[in-house]
mmCIF entry with sequence, helices, sheets and N, C-alpha, C, O atoms, coordinates in Angstrom:
data_MODEL
# 
_entry.id   MODEL 
# 
_entity.id                         1 
_entity.type                       polymer 
_entity.pdbx_number_of_molecules   1 
# 
_entity_poly.entity_id                      1 
_entity_poly.type                           'polypeptide(L)' 
_entity_poly.nstd_linkage                   no 
_entity_poly.nstd_monomer                   no 
_entity_poly.pdbx_seq_one_letter_code       MHIEFSQAAPGEWKIIQTIAHATWPVTYGQLLPAGQLEYMLDLIYSE 
_entity_poly.pdbx_seq_one_letter_code_can   MHIEFSQAAPGEWKIIQTIAHATWPVTYGQLLPAGQLEYMLDLIYSE 
_entity_poly.pdbx_strand_id                 A 
# 
loop_
_entity_poly_seq.entity_id 
_entity_poly_seq.num 
_entity_poly_seq.mon_id 
_entity_poly_seq.hetero 
1 1  MET n 
1 2  HIS n 
1 3  ILE n 
1 4  GLU n 
1 5  PHE n 
1 6  SER n 
1 7  GLN n 
1 8  ALA n 
1 9  ALA n 
1 10 PRO n 
1 11 GLY n 
1 12 GLU n 
1 13 TRP n 
1 14 LYS n 
1 15 ILE n 
1 16 ILE n 
1 17 GLN n 
1 18 THR n 
1 19 ILE n 
1 20 ALA n 
1 21 HIS n 
1 22 ALA n 
1 23 THR n 
1 24 TRP n 
1 25 PRO n 
1 26 VAL n 
1 27 THR n 
1 28 TYR n 
1 29 GLY n 
1 30 GLN n 
1 31 LEU n 
1 32 LEU n 
1 33 PRO n 
1 34 ALA n 
1 35 GLY n 
1 36 GLN n 
1 37 LEU n 
1 38 GLU n 
1 39 TYR n 
1 40 MET n 
1 41 LEU n 
1 42 ASP n 
1 43 LEU n 
1 44 ILE n 
1 45 TYR n 
1 46 SER n 
1 47 GLU n 
# 
_struct_asym.id          A 
_struct_asym.entity_id   1 
# 
loop_
_struct_conf.conf_type_id 
_struct_conf.id 
_struct_conf.pdbx_PDB_helix_id 
_struct_conf.beg_label_comp_id 
_struct_conf.beg_label_asym_id 
_struct_conf.beg_label_seq_id 
_struct_conf.pdbx_beg_PDB_ins_code 
_struct_conf.end_label_comp_id 
_struct_conf.end_label_asym_id 
_struct_conf.end_label_seq_id 
_struct_conf.pdbx_end_PDB_ins_code 
_struct_conf.beg_auth_comp_id 
_struct_conf.beg_auth_asym_id 
_struct_conf.beg_auth_seq_id 
_struct_conf.end_auth_comp_id 
_struct_conf.end_auth_asym_id 
_struct_conf.end_auth_seq_id 
_struct_conf.pdbx_PDB_helix_class 
_struct_conf.details 
_struct_conf.pdbx_PDB_helix_length 
HELX_P HELX_P1 AA1 PRO A 10 ? GLU A 12 ? PRO A 10 GLU A 12 5 ? 3  
HELX_P HELX_P2 AA2 TRP A 13 ? TYR A 28 ? TRP A 13 TYR A 28 1 ? 16 
HELX_P HELX_P3 AA3 ALA A 34 ? TYR A 45 ? ALA A 34 TYR A 45 1 ? 12 
# 
_struct_conf_type.id          HELX_P 
_struct_conf_type.criteria    ? 
_struct_conf_type.reference   ? 
# 
loop_
_atom_site.group_PDB 
_atom_site.id 
_atom_site.type_symbol 
_atom_site.label_atom_id 
_atom_site.label_alt_id 
_atom_site.label_comp_id 
_atom_site.label_asym_id 
_atom_site.label_entity_id 
_atom_site.label_seq_id 
_atom_site.pdbx_PDB_ins_code 
_atom_site.Cartn_x 
_atom_site.Cartn_y 
_atom_site.Cartn_z 
_atom_site.occupancy 
_atom_site.B_iso_or_equiv 
_atom_site.pdbx_formal_charge 
_atom_site.auth_seq_id 
_atom_site.auth_comp_id 
_atom_site.auth_asym_id 
_atom_site.auth_atom_id 
_atom_site.pdbx_PDB_model_num 
ATOM 1   N N  . MET A 1 1  ? 18.792 -22.379 2.811  1.00 0.00 ? 1  MET A N  1 
ATOM 2   C CA . MET A 1 1  ? 18.858 -21.040 2.725  1.00 0.00 ? 1  MET A CA 1 
ATOM 3   C C  . MET A 1 1  ? 19.147 -20.445 4.042  1.00 0.00 ? 1  MET A C  1 
ATOM 4   O O  . MET A 1 1  ? 18.531 -20.850 5.028  1.00 0.00 ? 1  MET A O  1 
ATOM 5   N N  . HIS A 1 2  ? 20.103 -19.446 4.145  1.00 0.00 ? 2  HIS A N  1 
ATOM 6   C CA . HIS A 1 2  ? 20.402 -18.868 5.385  1.00 0.00 ? 2  HIS A CA 1 
ATOM 7   C C  . HIS A 1 2  ? 19.992 -17.321 5.246  1.00 0.00 ? 2  HIS A C  1 
ATOM 8   O O  . HIS A 1 2  ? 20.304 -16.680 4.243  1.00 0.00 ? 2  HIS A O  1 
ATOM 9   N N  . ILE A 1 3  ? 19.324 -16.800 6.241  1.00 0.00 ? 3  ILE A N  1 
ATOM 10  C CA . ILE A 1 3  ? 18.771 -15.411 6.199  1.00 0.00 ? 3  ILE A CA 1 
ATOM 11  C C  . ILE A 1 3  ? 19.301 -14.805 7.524  1.00 0.00 ? 3  ILE A C  1 
ATOM 12  O O  . ILE A 1 3  ? 19.078 -15.371 8.594  1.00 0.00 ? 3  ILE A O  1 
ATOM 13  N N  . GLU A 1 4  ? 19.939 -13.754 7.452  1.00 0.00 ? 4  GLU A N  1 
ATOM 14  C CA . GLU A 1 4  ? 20.448 -13.109 8.678  1.00 0.00 ? 4  GLU A CA 1 
ATOM 15  C C  . GLU A 1 4  ? 19.942 -11.574 8.594  1.00 0.00 ? 4  GLU A C  1 
ATOM 16  O O  . GLU A 1 4  ? 20.041 -10.861 7.595  1.00 0.00 ? 4  GLU A O  1 
ATOM 17  N N  . PHE A 1 5  ? 19.415 -11.231 9.761  1.00 0.00 ? 5  PHE A N  1 
ATOM 18  C CA . PHE A 1 5  ? 19.006 -9.874  10.054 1.00 0.00 ? 5  PHE A CA 1 
ATOM 19  C C  . PHE A 1 5  ? 19.930 -9.162  10.902 1.00 0.00 ? 5  PHE A C  1 
ATOM 20  O O  . PHE A 1 5  ? 20.528 -9.693  11.838 1.00 0.00 ? 5  PHE A O  1 
ATOM 21  N N  . SER A 1 6  ? 20.048 -7.839  10.530 1.00 0.00 ? 6  SER A N  1 
ATOM 22  C CA . SER A 1 6  ? 20.874 -6.964  11.449 1.00 0.00 ? 6  SER A CA 1 
ATOM 23  C C  . SER A 1 6  ? 20.371 -5.492  11.370 1.00 0.00 ? 6  SER A C  1 
ATOM 24  O O  . SER A 1 6  ? 19.760 -5.065  10.390 1.00 0.00 ? 6  SER A O  1 
ATOM 25  N N  . GLN A 1 7  ? 20.656 -4.779  12.423 1.00 0.00 ? 7  GLN A N  1 
ATOM 26  C CA . GLN A 1 7  ? 20.092 -3.435  12.591 1.00 0.00 ? 7  GLN A CA 1 
ATOM 27  C C  . GLN A 1 7  ? 20.921 -2.560  11.441 1.00 0.00 ? 7  GLN A C  1 
ATOM 28  O O  . GLN A 1 7  ? 22.132 -2.703  11.277 1.00 0.00 ? 7  GLN A O  1 
ATOM 29  N N  . ALA A 1 8  ? 20.200 -1.743  10.756 1.00 0.00 ? 8  ALA A N  1 
ATOM 30  C CA . ALA A 1 8  ? 20.815 -0.863  9.778  1.00 0.00 ? 8  ALA A CA 1 
ATOM 31  C C  . ALA A 1 8  ? 21.580 0.209   10.456 1.00 0.00 ? 8  ALA A C  1 
ATOM 32  O O  . ALA A 1 8  ? 21.157 0.740   11.482 1.00 0.00 ? 8  ALA A O  1 
ATOM 33  N N  . ALA A 1 9  ? 22.758 0.549   9.867  1.00 0.00 ? 9  ALA A N  1 
ATOM 34  C CA . ALA A 1 9  ? 23.552 1.616   10.383 1.00 0.00 ? 9  ALA A CA 1 
ATOM 35  C C  . ALA A 1 9  ? 22.961 2.973   9.836  1.00 0.00 ? 9  ALA A C  1 
ATOM 36  O O  . ALA A 1 9  ? 22.260 2.959   8.824  1.00 0.00 ? 9  ALA A O  1 
ATOM 37  N N  . PRO A 1 10 ? 23.226 4.071   10.462 1.00 0.00 ? 10 PRO A N  1 
ATOM 38  C CA . PRO A 1 10 ? 22.733 5.377   9.992  1.00 0.00 ? 10 PRO A CA 1 
ATOM 39  C C  . PRO A 1 10 ? 23.062 5.659   8.605  1.00 0.00 ? 10 PRO A C  1 
ATOM 40  O O  . PRO A 1 10 ? 22.262 6.280   7.906  1.00 0.00 ? 10 PRO A O  1 
ATOM 41  N N  . GLY A 1 11 ? 24.194 5.246   8.142  1.00 0.00 ? 11 GLY A N  1 
ATOM 42  C CA . GLY A 1 11 ? 24.548 5.652   6.752  1.00 0.00 ? 11 GLY A CA 1 
ATOM 43  C C  . GLY A 1 11 ? 23.838 4.808   5.685  1.00 0.00 ? 11 GLY A C  1 
ATOM 44  O O  . GLY A 1 11 ? 23.957 5.083   4.491  1.00 0.00 ? 11 GLY A O  1 
ATOM 45  N N  . GLU A 1 12 ? 23.087 3.763   6.130  1.00 0.00 ? 12 GLU A N  1 
ATOM 46  C CA . GLU A 1 12 ? 22.355 2.865   5.201  1.00 0.00 ? 12 GLU A CA 1 
ATOM 47  C C  . GLU A 1 12 ? 20.972 3.246   5.094  1.00 0.00 ? 12 GLU A C  1 
ATOM 48  O O  . GLU A 1 12 ? 20.196 2.524   4.468  1.00 0.00 ? 12 GLU A O  1 
ATOM 49  N N  . TRP A 1 13 ? 20.572 4.352   5.665  1.00 0.00 ? 13 TRP A N  1 
ATOM 50  C CA . TRP A 1 13 ? 19.140 4.819   5.673  1.00 0.00 ? 13 TRP A CA 1 
ATOM 51  C C  . TRP A 1 13 ? 18.732 5.122   4.266  1.00 0.00 ? 13 TRP A C  1 
ATOM 52  O O  . TRP A 1 13 ? 17.708 4.608   3.816  1.00 0.00 ? 13 TRP A O  1 
ATOM 53  N N  . LYS A 1 14 ? 19.477 5.936   3.537  1.00 0.00 ? 14 LYS A N  1 
ATOM 54  C CA . LYS A 1 14 ? 19.100 6.272   2.123  1.00 0.00 ? 14 LYS A CA 1 
ATOM 55  C C  . LYS A 1 14 ? 18.993 5.102   1.317  1.00 0.00 ? 14 LYS A C  1 
ATOM 56  O O  . LYS A 1 14 ? 18.122 5.046   0.449  1.00 0.00 ? 14 LYS A O  1 
ATOM 57  N N  . ILE A 1 15 ? 19.842 4.098   1.525  1.00 0.00 ? 15 ILE A N  1 
ATOM 58  C CA . ILE A 1 15 ? 19.739 2.812   0.658  1.00 0.00 ? 15 ILE A CA 1 
ATOM 59  C C  . ILE A 1 15 ? 18.307 2.198   0.876  1.00 0.00 ? 15 ILE A C  1 
ATOM 60  O O  . ILE A 1 15 ? 17.566 1.912   -0.065 1.00 0.00 ? 15 ILE A O  1 
ATOM 61  N N  . ILE A 1 16 ? 17.998 2.026   2.150  1.00 0.00 ? 16 ILE A N  1 
ATOM 62  C CA . ILE A 1 16 ? 16.710 1.432   2.441  1.00 0.00 ? 16 ILE A CA 1 
ATOM 63  C C  . ILE A 1 16 ? 15.524 2.252   1.844  1.00 0.00 ? 16 ILE A C  1 
ATOM 64  O O  . ILE A 1 16 ? 14.581 1.699   1.280  1.00 0.00 ? 16 ILE A O  1 
ATOM 65  N N  . GLN A 1 17 ? 15.615 3.463   1.985  1.00 0.00 ? 17 GLN A N  1 
ATOM 66  C CA . GLN A 1 17 ? 14.565 4.392   1.441  1.00 0.00 ? 17 GLN A CA 1 
ATOM 67  C C  . GLN A 1 17 ? 14.427 4.329   -0.002 1.00 0.00 ? 17 GLN A C  1 
ATOM 68  O O  . GLN A 1 17 ? 13.307 4.424   -0.503 1.00 0.00 ? 17 GLN A O  1 
ATOM 69  N N  . THR A 1 18 ? 15.566 4.163   -0.783 1.00 0.00 ? 18 THR A N  1 
ATOM 70  C CA . THR A 1 18 ? 15.648 4.110   -2.199 1.00 0.00 ? 18 THR A CA 1 
ATOM 71  C C  . THR A 1 18 ? 15.005 2.764   -2.589 1.00 0.00 ? 18 THR A C  1 
ATOM 72  O O  . THR A 1 18 ? 14.178 2.703   -3.498 1.00 0.00 ? 18 THR A O  1 
ATOM 73  N N  . ILE A 1 19 ? 15.385 1.733   -1.914 1.00 0.00 ? 19 ILE A N  1 
ATOM 74  C CA . ILE A 1 19 ? 14.721 0.430   -2.179 1.00 0.00 ? 19 ILE A CA 1 
ATOM 75  C C  . ILE A 1 19 ? 13.212 0.468   -2.093 1.00 0.00 ? 19 ILE A C  1 
ATOM 76  O O  . ILE A 1 19 ? 12.503 0.080   -3.022 1.00 0.00 ? 19 ILE A O  1 
ATOM 77  N N  . ALA A 1 20 ? 12.742 0.945   -0.957 1.00 0.00 ? 20 ALA A N  1 
ATOM 78  C CA . ALA A 1 20 ? 11.261 1.037   -0.693 1.00 0.00 ? 20 ALA A CA 1 
ATOM 79  C C  . ALA A 1 20 ? 10.588 1.775   -1.740 1.00 0.00 ? 20 ALA A C  1 
ATOM 80  O O  . ALA A 1 20 ? 9.559  1.320   -2.239 1.00 0.00 ? 20 ALA A O  1 
ATOM 81  N N  . HIS A 1 21 ? 11.108 2.930   -2.133 1.00 0.00 ? 21 HIS A N  1 
ATOM 82  C CA . HIS A 1 21 ? 10.487 3.740   -3.091 1.00 0.00 ? 21 HIS A CA 1 
ATOM 83  C C  . HIS A 1 21 ? 10.502 3.088   -4.530 1.00 0.00 ? 21 HIS A C  1 
ATOM 84  O O  . HIS A 1 21 ? 9.697  3.425   -5.397 1.00 0.00 ? 21 HIS A O  1 
ATOM 85  N N  . ALA A 1 22 ? 11.441 2.165   -4.712 1.00 0.00 ? 22 ALA A N  1 
ATOM 86  C CA . ALA A 1 22 ? 11.474 1.441   -5.886 1.00 0.00 ? 22 ALA A CA 1 
ATOM 87  C C  . ALA A 1 22 ? 10.574 0.182   -5.997 1.00 0.00 ? 22 ALA A C  1 
ATOM 88  O O  . ALA A 1 22 ? 10.120 -0.197  -7.076 1.00 0.00 ? 22 ALA A O  1 
ATOM 89  N N  . THR A 1 23 ? 10.346 -0.438  -4.825 1.00 0.00 ? 23 THR A N  1 
ATOM 90  C CA . THR A 1 23 ? 9.631  -1.655  -4.726 1.00 0.00 ? 23 THR A CA 1 
ATOM 91  C C  . THR A 1 23 ? 8.196  -1.538  -4.375 1.00 0.00 ? 23 THR A C  1 
ATOM 92  O O  . THR A 1 23 ? 7.365  -2.323  -4.831 1.00 0.00 ? 23 THR A O  1 
ATOM 93  N N  . TRP A 1 24 ? 7.894  -0.570  -3.570 1.00 0.00 ? 24 TRP A N  1 
ATOM 94  C CA . TRP A 1 24 ? 6.464  -0.544  -3.073 1.00 0.00 ? 24 TRP A CA 1 
ATOM 95  C C  . TRP A 1 24 ? 5.509  -0.242  -4.255 1.00 0.00 ? 24 TRP A C  1 
ATOM 96  O O  . TRP A 1 24 ? 4.448  -0.866  -4.305 1.00 0.00 ? 24 TRP A O  1 
ATOM 97  N N  . PRO A 1 25 ? 5.801  0.645   -5.184 1.00 0.00 ? 25 PRO A N  1 
ATOM 98  C CA . PRO A 1 25 ? 4.829  0.970   -6.342 1.00 0.00 ? 25 PRO A CA 1 
ATOM 99  C C  . PRO A 1 25 ? 4.608  -0.379  -7.130 1.00 0.00 ? 25 PRO A C  1 
ATOM 100 O O  . PRO A 1 25 ? 3.497  -0.681  -7.566 1.00 0.00 ? 25 PRO A O  1 
ATOM 101 N N  . VAL A 1 26 ? 5.695  -1.153  -7.286 1.00 0.00 ? 26 VAL A N  1 
ATOM 102 C CA . VAL A 1 26 ? 5.533  -2.392  -8.084 1.00 0.00 ? 26 VAL A CA 1 
ATOM 103 C C  . VAL A 1 26 ? 4.725  -3.350  -7.229 1.00 0.00 ? 26 VAL A C  1 
ATOM 104 O O  . VAL A 1 26 ? 3.820  -3.997  -7.757 1.00 0.00 ? 26 VAL A O  1 
ATOM 105 N N  . THR A 1 27 ? 4.985  -3.470  -6.013 1.00 0.00 ? 27 THR A N  1 
ATOM 106 C CA . THR A 1 27 ? 4.326  -4.476  -5.074 1.00 0.00 ? 27 THR A CA 1 
ATOM 107 C C  . THR A 1 27 ? 2.895  -4.037  -4.724 1.00 0.00 ? 27 THR A C  1 
ATOM 108 O O  . THR A 1 27 ? 2.005  -4.887  -4.713 1.00 0.00 ? 27 THR A O  1 
ATOM 109 N N  . TYR A 1 28 ? 2.650  -2.846  -4.459 1.00 0.00 ? 28 TYR A N  1 
ATOM 110 C CA . TYR A 1 28 ? 1.391  -2.360  -3.970 1.00 0.00 ? 28 TYR A CA 1 
ATOM 111 C C  . TYR A 1 28 ? 0.668  -1.525  -4.820 1.00 0.00 ? 28 TYR A C  1 
ATOM 112 O O  . TYR A 1 28 ? -0.435 -1.130  -4.441 1.00 0.00 ? 28 TYR A O  1 
ATOM 113 N N  . GLY A 1 29 ? 1.146  -1.159  -6.004 1.00 0.00 ? 29 GLY A N  1 
ATOM 114 C CA . GLY A 1 29 ? 0.638  -0.174  -6.900 1.00 0.00 ? 29 GLY A CA 1 
ATOM 115 C C  . GLY A 1 29 ? -0.838 -0.561  -7.358 1.00 0.00 ? 29 GLY A C  1 
ATOM 116 O O  . GLY A 1 29 ? -1.680 0.321   -7.528 1.00 0.00 ? 29 GLY A O  1 
ATOM 117 N N  . GLN A 1 30 ? -1.093 -1.759  -7.531 1.00 0.00 ? 30 GLN A N  1 
ATOM 118 C CA . GLN A 1 30 ? -2.441 -2.240  -7.983 1.00 0.00 ? 30 GLN A CA 1 
ATOM 119 C C  . GLN A 1 30 ? -3.376 -2.315  -6.791 1.00 0.00 ? 30 GLN A C  1 
ATOM 120 O O  . GLN A 1 30 ? -4.586 -2.410  -6.997 1.00 0.00 ? 30 GLN A O  1 
ATOM 121 N N  . LEU A 1 31 ? -2.892 -2.279  -5.560 1.00 0.00 ? 31 LEU A N  1 
ATOM 122 C CA . LEU A 1 31 ? -3.766 -2.359  -4.328 1.00 0.00 ? 31 LEU A CA 1 
ATOM 123 C C  . LEU A 1 31 ? -4.127 -1.070  -3.758 1.00 0.00 ? 31 LEU A C  1 
ATOM 124 O O  . LEU A 1 31 ? -5.202 -0.933  -3.174 1.00 0.00 ? 31 LEU A O  1 
ATOM 125 N N  . LEU A 1 32 ? -3.250 -0.066  -3.901 1.00 0.00 ? 32 LEU A N  1 
ATOM 126 C CA . LEU A 1 32 ? -3.448 1.124   -3.153 1.00 0.00 ? 32 LEU A CA 1 
ATOM 127 C C  . LEU A 1 32 ? -3.486 2.361   -4.149 1.00 0.00 ? 32 LEU A C  1 
ATOM 128 O O  . LEU A 1 32 ? -2.759 2.397   -5.142 1.00 0.00 ? 32 LEU A O  1 
ATOM 129 N N  . PRO A 1 33 ? -4.302 3.285   -3.850 1.00 0.00 ? 33 PRO A N  1 
ATOM 130 C CA . PRO A 1 33 ? -4.301 4.475   -4.610 1.00 0.00 ? 33 PRO A CA 1 
ATOM 131 C C  . PRO A 1 33 ? -2.999 5.304   -4.509 1.00 0.00 ? 33 PRO A C  1 
ATOM 132 O O  . PRO A 1 33 ? -2.419 5.291   -3.423 1.00 0.00 ? 33 PRO A O  1 
ATOM 133 N N  . ALA A 1 34 ? -2.533 5.951   -5.428 1.00 0.00 ? 34 ALA A N  1 
ATOM 134 C CA . ALA A 1 34 ? -1.232 6.606   -5.584 1.00 0.00 ? 34 ALA A CA 1 
ATOM 135 C C  . ALA A 1 34 ? -0.992 7.529   -4.244 1.00 0.00 ? 34 ALA A C  1 
ATOM 136 O O  . ALA A 1 34 ? 0.088  7.583   -3.657 1.00 0.00 ? 34 ALA A O  1 
ATOM 137 N N  . GLY A 1 35 ? -2.093 8.194   -3.885 1.00 0.00 ? 35 GLY A N  1 
ATOM 138 C CA . GLY A 1 35 ? -1.871 9.085   -2.703 1.00 0.00 ? 35 GLY A CA 1 
ATOM 139 C C  . GLY A 1 35 ? -1.658 8.286   -1.444 1.00 0.00 ? 35 GLY A C  1 
ATOM 140 O O  . GLY A 1 35 ? -0.881 8.667   -0.568 1.00 0.00 ? 35 GLY A O  1 
ATOM 141 N N  . GLN A 1 36 ? -2.376 7.143   -1.362 1.00 0.00 ? 36 GLN A N  1 
ATOM 142 C CA . GLN A 1 36 ? -2.128 6.340   -0.202 1.00 0.00 ? 36 GLN A CA 1 
ATOM 143 C C  . GLN A 1 36 ? -0.732 5.722   -0.162 1.00 0.00 ? 36 GLN A C  1 
ATOM 144 O O  . GLN A 1 36 ? -0.117 5.618   0.899  1.00 0.00 ? 36 GLN A O  1 
ATOM 145 N N  . LEU A 1 37 ? -0.258 5.326   -1.297 1.00 0.00 ? 37 LEU A N  1 
ATOM 146 C CA . LEU A 1 37 ? 1.009  4.792   -1.398 1.00 0.00 ? 37 LEU A CA 1 
ATOM 147 C C  . LEU A 1 37 ? 2.136  5.843   -0.949 1.00 0.00 ? 37 LEU A C  1 
ATOM 148 O O  . LEU A 1 37 ? 3.019  5.550   -0.142 1.00 0.00 ? 37 LEU A O  1 
ATOM 149 N N  . GLU A 1 38 ? 2.025  6.955   -1.488 1.00 0.00 ? 38 GLU A N  1 
ATOM 150 C CA . GLU A 1 38 ? 2.969  7.994   -1.115 1.00 0.00 ? 38 GLU A CA 1 
ATOM 151 C C  . GLU A 1 38 ? 2.901  8.392   0.342  1.00 0.00 ? 38 GLU A C  1 
ATOM 152 O O  . GLU A 1 38 ? 3.911  8.638   1.001  1.00 0.00 ? 38 GLU A O  1 
ATOM 153 N N  . TYR A 1 39 ? 1.655  8.446   0.820  1.00 0.00 ? 39 TYR A N  1 
ATOM 154 C CA . TYR A 1 39 ? 1.505  8.728   2.356  1.00 0.00 ? 39 TYR A CA 1 
ATOM 155 C C  . TYR A 1 39 ? 2.247  7.613   3.183  1.00 0.00 ? 39 TYR A C  1 
ATOM 156 O O  . TYR A 1 39 ? 2.932  7.937   4.153  1.00 0.00 ? 39 TYR A O  1 
ATOM 157 N N  . MET A 1 40 ? 2.116  6.351   2.814  1.00 0.00 ? 40 MET A N  1 
ATOM 158 C CA . MET A 1 40 ? 2.672  5.288   3.593  1.00 0.00 ? 40 MET A CA 1 
ATOM 159 C C  . MET A 1 40 ? 4.136  5.303   3.376  1.00 0.00 ? 40 MET A C  1 
ATOM 160 O O  . MET A 1 40 ? 4.845  4.980   4.329  1.00 0.00 ? 40 MET A O  1 
ATOM 161 N N  . LEU A 1 41 ? 4.707  5.648   2.209  1.00 0.00 ? 41 LEU A N  1 
ATOM 162 C CA . LEU A 1 41 ? 6.171  5.636   2.031  1.00 0.00 ? 41 LEU A CA 1 
ATOM 163 C C  . LEU A 1 41 ? 6.723  6.762   2.909  1.00 0.00 ? 41 LEU A C  1 
ATOM 164 O O  . LEU A 1 41 ? 7.725  6.581   3.601  1.00 0.00 ? 41 LEU A O  1 
ATOM 165 N N  . ASP A 1 42 ? 6.090  7.879   2.879  1.00 0.00 ? 42 ASP A N  1 
ATOM 166 C CA . ASP A 1 42 ? 6.602  9.105   3.678  1.00 0.00 ? 42 ASP A CA 1 
ATOM 167 C C  . ASP A 1 42 ? 6.511  8.862   5.153  1.00 0.00 ? 42 ASP A C  1 
ATOM 168 O O  . ASP A 1 42 ? 7.347  9.314   5.935  1.00 0.00 ? 42 ASP A O  1 
ATOM 169 N N  . LEU A 1 43 ? 5.433  8.105   5.537  1.00 0.00 ? 43 LEU A N  1 
ATOM 170 C CA . LEU A 1 43 ? 5.240  7.839   6.974  1.00 0.00 ? 43 LEU A CA 1 
ATOM 171 C C  . LEU A 1 43 ? 6.233  6.867   7.483  1.00 0.00 ? 43 LEU A C  1 
ATOM 172 O O  . LEU A 1 43 ? 6.789  7.079   8.560  1.00 0.00 ? 43 LEU A O  1 
ATOM 173 N N  . ILE A 1 44 ? 6.502  5.765   6.743  1.00 0.00 ? 44 ILE A N  1 
ATOM 174 C CA . ILE A 1 44 ? 7.313  4.692   7.245  1.00 0.00 ? 44 ILE A CA 1 
ATOM 175 C C  . ILE A 1 44 ? 8.796  4.936   6.911  1.00 0.00 ? 44 ILE A C  1 
ATOM 176 O O  . ILE A 1 44 ? 9.663  4.589   7.714  1.00 0.00 ? 44 ILE A O  1 
ATOM 177 N N  . TYR A 1 45 ? 9.105  5.529   5.735  1.00 0.00 ? 45 TYR A N  1 
ATOM 178 C CA . TYR A 1 45 ? 10.491 5.672   5.328  1.00 0.00 ? 45 TYR A CA 1 
ATOM 179 C C  . TYR A 1 45 ? 11.072 7.033   5.216  1.00 0.00 ? 45 TYR A C  1 
ATOM 180 O O  . TYR A 1 45 ? 12.032 7.315   4.498  1.00 0.00 ? 45 TYR A O  1 
ATOM 181 N N  . SER A 1 46 ? 10.371 7.918   6.035  1.00 0.00 ? 46 SER A N  1 
ATOM 182 C CA . SER A 1 46 ? 10.983 9.349   6.004  1.00 0.00 ? 46 SER A CA 1 
ATOM 183 C C  . SER A 1 46 ? 12.057 9.407   7.147  1.00 0.00 ? 46 SER A C  1 
ATOM 184 O O  . SER A 1 46 ? 12.071 8.579   8.058  1.00 0.00 ? 46 SER A O  1 
ATOM 185 N N  . GLU A 1 47 ? 12.860 10.328  7.052  1.00 0.00 ? 47 GLU A N  1 
ATOM 186 C CA . GLU A 1 47 ? 13.889 10.410  8.082  1.00 0.00 ? 47 GLU A CA 1 
ATOM 187 C C  . GLU A 1 47 ? 13.300 11.210  9.277  1.00 0.00 ? 47 GLU A C  1 
ATOM 188 O O  . GLU A 1 47 ? 13.984 11.415  10.280 1.00 0.00 ? 47 GLU A O  1 
# 
């Protein structure tokens, strides 16, 4: 398997934000209260 990391371009920000908002509730929804989940998404993935 080959994994490559690169810096996101400014135009890719909305794509990353969309992915985070789609995957975090599935991944962390059972671990975090809804308010905490939204707080963290807004903190980490806001413009």
